C-alpha positions as CSV (number, residue, x, y, z in Angstrom):
1,M,-9.9,2.0,-1.9
2,K,-12.7,4.6,-2.6
3,P,-12.5,4.0,-6.4
4,R,-13.9,0.5,-5.8
5,T,-17.0,1.9,-4.2
6,T,-17.6,4.3,-7.1
7,L,-20.5,2.2,-8.4
8,A,-22.2,2.4,-5.0
9,I,-22.0,6.2,-5.0
10,L,-23.2,6.6,-8.6
11,L,-26.1,4.3,-8.0
12,A,-26.9,6.3,-4.9
13,L,-27.0,9.6,-6.7
14,L,-29.1,8.2,-9.6
15,S,-31.6,6.7,-7.0
16,I,-31.8,10.1,-5.3
17,A,-32.6,11.9,-8.5
18,T,-35.3,9.3,-9.2
19,I,-36.9,9.5,-5.8
20,I,-36.7,13.2,-5.3
21,G,-37.9,14.4,-8.7
22,P,-38.5,18.1,-9.3
23,G,-39.4,20.4,-6.5
24,C,-38.2,23.1,-4.3
25,G,-39.0,24.9,-1.1
26,G,-37.5,26.8,1.8
27,P,-35.8,25.3,4.8
28,R,-38.1,23.9,7.5
29,P,-37.4,22.5,10.9
30,L,-36.7,18.7,10.7
31,S,-39.5,18.1,13.3
32,K,-42.0,19.5,10.9
33,M,-41.0,17.5,7.9
34,T,-42.6,14.3,6.5
35,A,-40.5,11.2,5.9
36,R,-40.2,12.1,2.2
37,E,-39.3,15.7,2.8
38,L,-36.6,14.5,5.2
39,F,-35.3,12.1,2.7
40,E,-35.2,14.8,0.0
41,E,-33.5,17.3,2.2
42,G,-30.9,14.7,3.3
43,S,-30.3,13.7,-0.3
44,K,-29.6,17.3,-1.2
45,K,-26.9,17.5,1.5
46,F,-25.5,14.2,0.4
47,Q,-25.2,15.4,-3.2
48,K,-23.3,18.5,-2.0
49,R,-21.0,16.2,0.1
50,K,-22.3,17.8,3.4
51,Y,-22.2,14.4,5.0
52,L,-22.6,15.5,8.6
53,R,-25.7,17.4,7.9
54,A,-27.0,14.5,5.7
55,I,-26.4,12.1,8.6
56,E,-28.5,14.2,10.9
57,I,-31.4,14.5,8.5
58,F,-31.4,10.8,7.4
59,Q,-31.3,9.8,11.1
60,A,-34.4,11.9,11.7
61,C,-36.2,10.1,8.8
62,V,-35.2,6.7,10.0
63,Y,-35.9,7.2,13.7
64,N,-39.1,9.2,13.4
65,F,-40.7,7.3,10.6
66,P,-39.7,3.6,11.1
67,G,-42.7,2.2,9.1
68,D,-42.6,4.6,6.1
69,E,-42.0,3.1,2.7
70,I,-39.0,5.3,2.1
71,V,-37.2,4.5,5.3
72,D,-35.0,1.8,3.8
73,S,-33.7,4.3,1.3
74,A,-33.0,6.7,4.1
75,Q,-31.2,3.9,6.0
76,Y,-29.0,3.2,3.0
77,Y,-28.0,6.8,2.5
78,L,-27.4,7.2,6.2
79,A,-24.9,4.4,6.0
80,L,-23.4,5.8,2.8
81,S,-23.0,9.2,4.4
82,Y,-21.1,7.7,7.3
83,F,-18.9,5.8,4.8
84,E,-18.2,8.9,2.7
85,N,-17.3,10.8,5.9
86,D,-14.7,8.1,6.6
87,E,-16.6,6.8,9.7
88,H,-16.3,3.2,8.4
89,E,-17.1,1.4,11.7
90,V,-20.3,3.3,12.1
91,A,-21.2,2.9,8.5
92,Q,-20.7,-0.9,8.8
93,V,-23.3,-0.9,11.7
94,E,-25.8,1.1,9.6
95,F,-25.4,-1.1,6.5
96,N,-25.8,-4.2,8.7
97,R,-29.0,-2.7,10.1
98,L,-30.4,-2.4,6.6
99,V,-29.5,-6.0,5.8
100,L,-31.1,-7.3,9.0
101,N,-34.2,-5.1,9.1
102,Y,-35.0,-4.6,5.4
103,P,-34.3,-7.9,3.7
104,S,-36.7,-7.0,0.8
105,S,-35.1,-3.6,0.1
106,V,-33.7,-2.8,-3.3
107,Y,-30.6,-1.7,-1.5
108,L,-30.0,-5.1,0.1
109,E,-27.4,-6.3,-2.4
110,Q,-25.4,-3.1,-2.3
111,S,-25.6,-2.9,1.5
112,V,-24.1,-6.4,1.8
113,F,-21.3,-5.3,-0.5
114,M,-20.7,-2.0,1.3
115,R,-20.8,-3.7,4.7
116,A,-17.8,-5.7,3.6
117,A,-16.1,-2.6,2.2
118,C,-16.5,-1.0,5.6
119,F,-14.6,-3.8,7.3
120,F,-11.8,-3.4,4.7
121,E,-11.6,0.4,5.0
122,A,-11.6,0.2,8.8
123,T,-8.5,-2.0,8.8
124,P,-5.1,-0.4,9.4
125,R,-3.3,-0.1,6.1
126,H,0.0,-1.4,7.4
127,H,0.1,-5.2,7.2
128,G,2.0,-5.4,10.5
129,L,-0.9,-4.0,12.5
130,D,-4.0,-5.8,13.6
131,Q,-5.7,-7.3,10.5
132,S,-8.6,-9.1,12.2
133,E,-11.2,-6.8,10.5
134,L,-9.5,-7.6,7.2
135,E,-10.2,-11.3,7.7
136,T,-13.9,-10.4,8.3
137,A,-13.9,-8.4,5.1
138,I,-12.5,-11.3,3.1
139,R,-15.1,-13.7,4.4
140,Q,-17.9,-11.2,3.6
141,F,-16.6,-10.4,0.1
142,E,-16.4,-14.2,-0.6
143,D,-19.9,-14.6,0.6
144,F,-21.1,-11.7,-1.5
145,I,-19.7,-13.3,-4.7
146,I,-21.4,-16.5,-3.9
147,D,-24.8,-15.0,-2.9
148,F,-24.9,-12.4,-5.7
149,P,-23.0,-13.9,-8.6
150,E,-24.7,-11.6,-11.2
151,S,-24.2,-8.4,-9.3
152,E,-22.5,-5.5,-11.0
153,S,-20.3,-5.2,-7.9
154,V,-18.8,-8.7,-8.2
155,N,-15.7,-7.3,-10.0
156,D,-15.3,-4.7,-7.3
157,A,-15.6,-7.4,-4.6
158,R,-12.9,-9.5,-6.4
159,A,-10.6,-6.4,-6.5
160,Y,-11.1,-5.8,-2.8
161,L,-10.4,-9.5,-2.2
162,L,-7.1,-9.5,-4.0
163,V,-5.9,-6.4,-2.1
164,A,-7.0,-7.8,1.2
165,R,-5.6,-11.3,0.6
166,S,-2.3,-9.8,-0.6
167,R,-2.0,-7.7,2.6
168,L,-2.6,-10.8,4.8
169,A,-0.2,-12.8,2.7
170,R,2.5,-10.2,3.2
171,K,1.9,-10.3,6.9
172,Y,2.6,-14.0,7.1
173,Y,5.5,-13.8,4.6
174,D,7.2,-11.1,6.5
175,A,6.8,-13.1,9.7
176,G,8.6,-16.0,8.0
177,I,11.5,-13.7,6.9
178,V,11.9,-12.4,10.5
179,Y,12.2,-16.0,11.8
180,S,14.7,-16.9,9.0
181,R,16.9,-14.0,10.0
182,I,17.3,-15.4,13.5
183,A,17.9,-18.9,12.1
184,A,14.6,-20.2,13.4
185,Y,14.1,-22.0,10.1
186,Q,11.4,-24.4,11.1
187,A,9.3,-21.6,12.5
188,A,9.9,-19.6,9.3
189,Q,8.6,-22.5,7.2
190,I,5.3,-22.6,9.2
191,Y,4.6,-19.0,7.9
192,F,5.9,-19.7,4.4
193,Q,3.7,-22.8,4.2
194,K,0.7,-20.7,5.4
195,V,1.2,-18.4,2.4
196,I,1.7,-21.3,0.0
197,D,-1.5,-23.0,1.1
198,D,-3.9,-20.2,1.7
199,F,-2.8,-17.3,-0.6
200,T,-1.8,-18.9,-3.9
201,D,-3.4,-16.1,-5.8
202,T,-1.1,-13.4,-4.4
203,E,2.4,-12.3,-5.4
204,Y,3.7,-13.7,-2.2
205,A,3.0,-17.3,-3.0
206,P,6.0,-17.8,-5.3
207,L,8.2,-15.9,-2.9
208,A,7.1,-18.1,0.0
209,T,7.7,-21.2,-2.1
210,Y,11.2,-20.1,-2.9
211,E,12.0,-19.2,0.7
212,F,10.6,-22.5,2.0
213,A,13.2,-24.3,-0.2
214,V,15.9,-22.0,1.1
215,M,15.0,-22.9,4.6
216,D,15.4,-26.6,3.7
217,L,18.8,-25.9,2.2
218,K,19.9,-24.0,5.4
219,Q,18.9,-27.0,7.5
220,D,21.0,-29.4,5.2
221,K,17.8,-31.0,3.9
222,F,19.4,-31.3,0.5
223,T,17.0,-33.7,-1.1
224,E,13.9,-31.6,-0.1
225,A,15.7,-28.4,-1.1
226,Q,16.6,-29.7,-4.5
227,S,13.1,-30.8,-5.1
228,G,11.6,-27.5,-3.9
229,F,13.8,-25.5,-6.2
230,K,13.0,-27.7,-9.1
231,D,9.3,-27.3,-8.4
232,F,9.7,-23.6,-8.2
233,Q,11.3,-23.4,-11.6
234,T,8.5,-25.5,-13.1
235,V,5.6,-23.6,-11.6
236,F,7.1,-20.1,-11.7
237,A,9.4,-20.3,-14.7
238,D,9.2,-16.6,-15.5
239,H,9.6,-15.4,-12.0
240,E,12.6,-13.1,-11.2
241,K,13.9,-15.7,-8.7
242,A,13.8,-18.6,-11.2
243,E,17.5,-18.3,-12.0
244,R,18.5,-18.1,-8.4
245,A,16.4,-21.1,-7.7
246,H,18.3,-23.0,-10.4
247,Q,21.6,-22.1,-8.8
248,H,20.3,-23.2,-5.4
249,E,19.1,-26.5,-7.0
250,I,22.6,-27.2,-8.2
251,E,24.1,-26.2,-4.8
252,A,21.6,-28.6,-3.1
253,A,22.7,-31.4,-5.5
254,F,26.4,-30.8,-4.9
255,K,26.4,-30.4,-1.1
256,P,25.4,-34.0,-0.1
257,G,28.7,-35.3,-1.7
258,Q,30.7,-32.6,-0.1
259,A,29.1,-33.2,3.3
260,A,29.8,-37.0,3.0
261,F,33.4,-36.3,2.2
262,K,33.9,-34.1,5.2
263,K,32.4,-36.9,7.4
264,G,34.9,-39.4,5.9
265,E,32.1,-41.3,4.2
266,F,34.0,-41.7,1.0
267,T,31.9,-44.4,-0.7
268,T,28.8,-42.3,-0.2
269,A,30.7,-39.1,-1.2
270,R,31.9,-40.7,-4.4
271,E,28.4,-41.9,-5.4
272,K,26.9,-38.4,-4.7
273,L,29.6,-36.5,-6.6
274,E,29.5,-38.8,-9.6
275,A,25.8,-38.5,-9.7
276,F,26.2,-34.7,-9.6
277,K,28.6,-34.7,-12.6
278,V,26.1,-36.7,-14.6
279,A,23.2,-34.4,-13.7
280,Y,25.1,-31.1,-14.2
281,P,28.1,-31.9,-16.5
282,N,28.7,-28.3,-17.6
283,H,28.4,-26.5,-14.3
284,K,31.6,-25.0,-12.8
285,L,31.1,-27.2,-9.6
286,T,32.0,-30.3,-11.6
287,G,35.6,-29.1,-11.4
288,K,35.3,-29.1,-7.6
289,A,33.6,-32.4,-7.7
290,D,36.6,-33.8,-9.7
291,K,39.0,-32.6,-7.0
292,Y,37.0,-34.3,-4.3
293,L,36.9,-37.5,-6.4
294,R,40.6,-37.5,-6.8
295,K,41.1,-37.1,-3.0
296,I,38.6,-39.9,-2.4
297,A,40.5,-42.2,-4.7
298,E,43.8,-41.4,-3.0
299,R,42.5,-41.9,0.5
300,M,40.7,-45.1,-0.4
301,A,43.8,-46.4,-2.1
302,A,45.9,-45.6,1.0
303,G,43.5,-47.4,3.3
304,P,41.9,-46.1,6.6
305,K,43.4,-42.9,7.8
306,V,42.7,-40.4,10.5
307,D,43.3,-36.8,9.6
308,G,41.6,-33.4,9.4
309,D,38.8,-32.6,7.0
310,E,39.7,-31.1,3.7
311,S,37.7,-29.1,1.3
């Protein structure tokens, strides 16, 4: 995710160049340096990507000169040095310290953004691991977009959000798949519904919509399943599962008549099968529907009869 923080790094380097200006001098003990000298020295190390040394110097500036006018700059680059050194949890603390202690700083906006980025980067990449920090990142990026709508980092925040929300959506979607494989269909639907309701902007929303209807079909909720597959085709007409959804829709329309026949409910079976033929006259299952209808006619003509199910 480092490319999404490129703007922050570039701004940092430009700011350093502006603050430092021309000048040179030999190395001096940190304890003998002024706040500006410490900042300049830390900035040089930061530019050379010597982040551990930069951290040490920026810390000296922040802790030894808490009231100096340059201390908010040192605080920002201290946090950024931790971030670039992949110490995201510590970086988050330092960005947060700037937000709380220096609300008038020119680095406030970028620190709010980077604080959220730290929560994201500190989260395990695999969606199956603890994602609690990711949920915090999502909230903070959403707040950033609301609080700083004109910021140059808004697009980066949106990019982070999409990745973060997609990872969470996959976590819930995969949980639904696991439950479906052990035939816990209602439990599976809880997770699929979570994706449908809360992660509509991710690639897992259509998949969850499809699987939710499949769960209805597996539970013999034929009316709900047929409606679900129809809705899927309407909303996600170009999705790769649209054709399979259409076939499942037809299956869900056919099965009520078949189920009624097997229960010996011939009047209901006839109504369902005839309705199926009207709705899907050209589908191959109409031939099977005709066979059932002939058997129904024979049995109803023969009167009540007790025998085994036929298919």
